[in-house]
N, C-alpha and C positions, 0 to 999 in steps of 0.2 A: 387676516392672516390666512393665506392657504394651507390645509391640511398635507399630511404626509401622504394620506391617500389620492388625493387629486393631483399634487405633484408627481408621484407614481404613475398615475393614468395617463397625466400630459405625457410624460418622457416615452411610456410605452408606445403610447399612440404615434410618438413622432418615429421611433425607432422601426416599427411596424410600415409606415408609410414608405419611408426609406426601402425597405425590403421588398413591399411589392413595385416599387418603381424601378429598383435595380432589376427583378424578375421580369417586368415588362418589359425593359429596354432589351433584355437577354431574348424575349419571346419576337421583340420586333425584329431585331437583328435576324434571326432566325427565319422567320417567315421571308425578311426580304431576300436572305439569300437562296430559299426555298422557292420562291418567284423566279428568281434568274434563270433556276436550272429546271424549272417545269415545264416552260411553255412545250419544248419537243413533247412532252410525254403528254400533254395536253390534245397538241395536235395530235399524235396517235389514236388517243383513246376518241377523239369525236369522227375519226374516219370510218371505224368501222361502224357506226350508227346509221350513216348515209348509204351504204348498199341497197340496191332494189330487194334482194334475199327479204332482208326483215318486213320490211312493209307489205310483201307476198303473204308472208307466213301470217300474220296479222289479220287481214280479212278472212283469209281462209279459218281462222278460229272463230273470229265474228262471226262468219255465217252460219257455223256449226251453233254455236251459243244463239244465234238468233233464229235458226229455224227453230230448236223447241221453245223458247220464247216468244216467237210467231204463233205457233201452235195454241198458249197457252193466250196469246193476245187474241188471237182471231177467236177462240171460245168464248173468252171473258167468264173464265171460269172465277166467280167471286163467293166469298160465302153467301150472301145473298141471293145470288144466283142458284145456287145449290139448293138453297132451302126452298125458295120460289116455284122451280121446279118440280121437287119433290112433294111440295105442297098442293101444285096443281095436278099432279098425278094422283092425288091421294094416298102416297107412301108413308109409311111409319121410316124412321131412322135406320130401324132393325130391316125391312124390306129391302131399303135404299142399298146397306150394308151387302145383304145375301145376291142381289144382284150386281154389284160391282165385286162381289168378293175381299170384301173387309168388313171389317167389324164396328159395333153399332157405335163405339166411343170414337172410332176413326171418323165415322161420318159426323158426330156429332163435335169432332175439334174441326172438322172441314166448314162445319155450319156456323162455327163460333169464331173463325177467323186464327186460331192457336196453330193451326197447321196450315198445310197445303197438300192438294192432290200430287201424287208422284205422277211424272209422264204416262206410266201405262194404265192408269186410272182415266184419262184425260178423254180417250174415245169415246169410254162408256158415260161419262159426264155429258160430253156433247150430244150424245144421242137421246137424251134425256128432253132435250127440246122439240125433238121429232117424232119421238114413239107415242104411239096411240094408244090408249086402254087395253085394246084387244090385245096387242103385242104383247104388253106390258105383263097381261094377267098370263099369256100363255109363257112369257119367260119364268114367273115366279111358280108357275103350276099351280094355279088358282082357278 
């Protein structure tokens, strides 16, 4: 024999189902009505995206971003290359920091890979590849 609680649960679920179905019907009607009225608005929204002015603006932005990205790619500055060139030149992290006007901790973070060198430091890091020991000692004042 069903208990009062199960009867109530079943009755409530029936009522809730009916209410949800009624709300869904209303929403479907609203959507159908909006779809009938919205095609002109959709056509207007698509039209501004097609002009040649927008695509022309995007490549310009890409080239400016690409130029800074290209420098980084051309130099191939990675934590391993910074450390490799520093060790090849027998520099400490403090000496490299003095050479590039950054702190020792900054060099440490570059080599650990937790931060990347800013664009103003990239030329100095690029020179590490081609600098000789004599030039390096002159720059450090040793």
